[in-house]
N, C-alpha and C positions, 0 to 999 in steps of 0.2 A: 828562597826557592821552594824548601818543603812546604811552607805555608801557602804558597800559591797553588802548588800542585794538590795539596790537600783541599783546598778551597774548590778547585775545578772538579775534582772527583766528587766531593760532597754536592756540588751543584749540579752534576750530571744525574746523580741519584736521587737527589731531593726534589728535583723538578720535572721528573718524569711524568708524561700525561697519565691521567687517572685511568684511562681505558687498558693500560698494560697490567693493570692488577685486577681487572674484572674477570669473572668467569666467562668461559668462552660463549655461553648462551645469552648473558647480559650484554656482553660486546656486541655480539651479532644483533641482538634486538635494537641497540642504539645505532648500529650502522643501517639496517633496513628501515628503521624509522626516520633517520636522517634524509632518506631517499623520498619522503612523502612530498607529493606536489610536483615531482618531475613530470613534465609533459612532452609529447612528441612536438617536433617543431612544425610540421606541415600535416600530420595526421597520417603518414605513411611509413610508420615504423622507422622513425628518423629522429634526429637531434643529438646534440653532443653526448648527453648522459646515455640515451638509449643505444647510441653506436658505440659507447664504452662498454655496455652490457654485452651487446652483440660480439665486439672485438674480443671480449675475454673468453668466449666459447668458439671463436673461430668462424662467426657468421658475419655477413656483410649487412649494410643498412638495408632495410625493407623486409627483413624477415621478422616472424613473430618472436616476441622477446620476454614472455613471462619466466620461461626456464632460465634464459640468459641472466635475468635479473637475480633470480634466486642463487645461481651458481656464483655470479659476481659478489653478492653479499657475502655468501659463505667463504669465498676466496678471501676477500677484504678482511675477514675475521680470523683468517687463518686456518680454516676448517677445510680439510681435504672434500672434494666434491667431483662430480662426474664432468665437470666443464662442457656441458652439453646444452643445446638449444631444444632438446627432444624431451617433451615432458616426461614419458614413460621412463627414461633413463634415471629420473630422480627417485625410483622406488625400487632399488635392489632388494631382493628378498631379506638380506641381512640388516637392512635399515628400517624396514617396515615394522611400526609399533602399533598400528591401529588400522583396521579395515572395517567398513560399513558392515559387512557380513559377520565377522567375527568379534568385534568389539570386545578387545582384551580388557582384563581386570582394570580397575580405577588406579592401581598403583602405576599403570602404563598410560594414563590419560595424557593426551598430547599437551605440550607447554609451550611457552614462547620460544621462538627459533625453530620449531619443528615445521617441516614442509608438508603441505597438504596438497591433494590432487583431485581434480573434478572430472568425472568420467562423461564422455560425450558418446552416447549410442551411435549417432551418425558417423563417427570416426572410428568407432569401435576400440577406443582406448582413452587414457587419460589425456586431455587436451588443454588443461589449464592448471597451473601450480601457483603457490605463493607461500607465505608464512603464516603460521598460527601465531597470533599475538596474545589470545586469551581463549580459554576454552571452557564453555559453561554447560549447563544441563541441556539447553536446546539450540544455543547459537554459539558459534565461535567468531571471534573478531580476528580478522586477517589483514595482512598488508600485502599487496599484490601488484605486480606491474603488468602492463599491457591489458589494463581492465579501464572501466569508466564508472560513473555513478550507478548506472543499472547492473553492473557486475559481468558485463560481456567479457569473453575471452580475447576479444579483439578491440580493445579500447585505445585510449591514447595517453594513459599515464599511470603513475604510481599511486595508489588510493588505499585507504584504510576501509574495510568492509564488514558488514555483518551477514554471516552467511548461516543458514541452517544446518546443524550438524548432519542432518539427515541427506543434505546435497553433497556432503564430502565422502569421497570414494576410498581414499587412502591417506595415511600419515607416515612420514618417514622422519627418523631422528638421525642427524649427522653429528 
């Protein structure tokens, strides 16, 4: 009996999924990267995965979902987040590490898993968000939902994009 119990305990701890041992940012990166290729069912902010993102933040099918995608991935990684579909809510003062105007010192450069925001003058606010996947000198590689090949904020899927850093307005770290 003791041998069986010992075997069961060892099995439980020895065969845990590797993601439990990862740093939160690495785990988050795996989570949002696994969503690449998700597409809307009919191009109307719908489909099983899109609706799961929206449900996570309390929104119904048909709503824009870039912020919902970010919150869903943060939540799946166990990282507290605003659970909101409203892009500006992703940038509370205590979380912002980089802004286009203030470009903080390089020790705070954005890194994988940080959340970026794009400002749209016609809206007067940040109106599209996603994840920083890599931060270079002139370009950032991102993973974002509700975009398309052209980089629209009203796209139909989860894509990896290459964006000019000068187009990014703010970056937050969760």
